[in-house]
Structure formats: structure tokens, C-alpha cells
C-alpha positions as a printed NumPy array, in Angstrom:
array([[ 38.025, -43.348, -16.943],
       [ 36.745, -39.617, -17.128],
       [ 38.338, -36.861, -14.731],
       [ 36.392, -34.95 , -12.487],
       [ 37.328, -31.45 , -10.891],
       [ 37.007, -31.717,  -7.046],
       [ 36.751, -28.658,  -5.094],
       [ 38.015, -28.915,  -1.312],
       [ 36.507, -26.276,   0.55 ],
       [ 35.425, -25.098,   3.939],
       [ 32.649, -23.016,   5.545],
       [ 33.442, -20.113,   7.864],
       [ 31.171, -18.794,  10.498],
       [ 31.539, -14.873,   9.589],
       [ 30.542, -14.114,  13.516],
       [ 33.996, -15.476,  14.615],
       [ 35.933, -16.323,  11.524],
       [ 36.06 , -20.004,  12.38 ],
       [ 35.953, -22.786,  10.188],
       [ 33.537, -25.194,  11.163],
       [ 33.54 , -27.691,   8.326],
       [ 35.857, -29.067,   5.673],
       [ 34.639, -31.05 ,   2.79 ],
       [ 34.895, -31.778,  -1.128],
       [ 32.538, -31.797,  -3.88 ],
       [ 32.148, -31.634,  -7.843],
       [ 29.715, -28.966,  -7.892],
       [ 30.063, -26.405,  -5.173],
       [ 27.207, -24.17 ,  -5.863],
       [ 24.727, -27.18 ,  -5.407],
       [ 26.456, -28.515,  -2.38 ],
       [ 26.604, -24.829,  -0.662],
       [ 22.787, -24.91 ,  -1.239],
       [ 21.984, -28.065,   0.066],
       [ 24.379, -26.873,   3.426],
       [ 21.902, -24.116,   3.759],
       [ 18.883, -26.01 ,   3.582],
       [ 19.644, -28.146,   7.051],
       [ 17.102, -27.185,   9.508],
       [ 19.612, -28.017,  12.314],
       [ 23.036, -27.27 ,  13.676],
       [ 25.042, -23.944,  13.394],
       [ 24.268, -22.988,  10.203],
       [ 20.767, -23.298,  10.889],
       [ 21.371, -20.868,  13.889],
       [ 23.304, -18.714,  12.206],
       [ 20.533, -18.355,   9.254],
       [ 18.119, -17.161,  11.823],
       [ 20.599, -13.663,  12.315],
       [ 20.329, -13.424,   8.633],
       [ 23.568, -14.326,   8.089],
       [ 25.396, -17.383,   6.022],
       [ 28.55 , -19.342,   6.247],
       [ 31.136, -18.275,   4.162],
       [ 32.787, -20.266,   1.537],
       [ 36.738, -20.578,   1.793],
       [ 38.329, -22.797,  -1.049],
       [ 41.182, -24.812,  -0.134],
       [ 42.358, -26.667,  -3.249],
       [ 41.016, -27.963,  -6.604],
       [ 42.221, -31.359,  -7.987],
       [ 41.412, -32.712, -11.209],
       [ 41.175, -36.628, -10.702],
       [ 39.288, -39.919, -12.089],
       [ 39.958, -41.244,  -8.396],
       [ 37.55 , -39.608,  -5.617],
       [ 40.297, -41.065,  -3.032],
       [ 42.656, -38.837,  -4.002],
       [ 40.143, -35.76 ,  -3.566],
       [ 39.079, -37.448,  -0.2  ],
       [ 42.304, -38.081,   0.948],
       [ 43.719, -34.539,   0.45 ],
       [ 40.366, -33.077,   2.053],
       [ 41.808, -35.395,   5.044],
       [ 45.431, -34.128,   4.901],
       [ 43.807, -30.724,   5.141],
       [ 42.011, -31.306,   7.944],
       [ 44.5  , -32.947,   9.773],
       [ 46.689, -29.793,   9.213],
       [ 44.003, -27.373,  10.154],
       [ 43.393, -27.029,  13.664],
       [ 39.701, -26.835,  14.592],
       [ 36.693, -28.252,  16.081],
       [ 34.443, -29.982,  13.153],
       [ 31.243, -28.958,  13.95 ],
       [ 28.295, -31.199,  12.492],
       [ 26.144, -29.409,   9.64 ]])
């Protein structure tokens, strides 16, 4: 089975340095662009001010099992105290 490199990342609001989202992906550049195209929620409001969320990389995992990356992301979320916002 082929291994993929997963990036576990957060999106930080530059107005208050608050992490508002933690997720994981194989292609961070592509995923970040998709976040920016959402026309609702906190990212949309931030874009109206000319700002964008900042990417924070928590970890990278090379595995053939997506669930390992998912579980690591859940561990990071559980150990990071913040209110998860919708994108």
C-alpha cells in the first residue's frame, strides 16, 4: 500500500492569533486555497479586511493509513484549548 504524507495544520486568525481550525490534508497548498474560496464564516469576514488566515503546521505523518493521520489530528485538537469555528 502506498504511503502518503499528511500535514496536520491549523488556521490562525491574525487579528487575535487564535487558532480557529485544525485539520489535515495531503496537499496543503490546494486545501488552503479551498478554505479561502469559502464565501461564509470567519475566513470570509477576515478576507473583507484584506487579511487571510495564517497556516500553522502541527505535524506531518507519512502513512498508508489515513485513519492514523485523522487520529493524530483529533489528539492535537483535544490537547489544544480553543473553540473550533466553522470554515
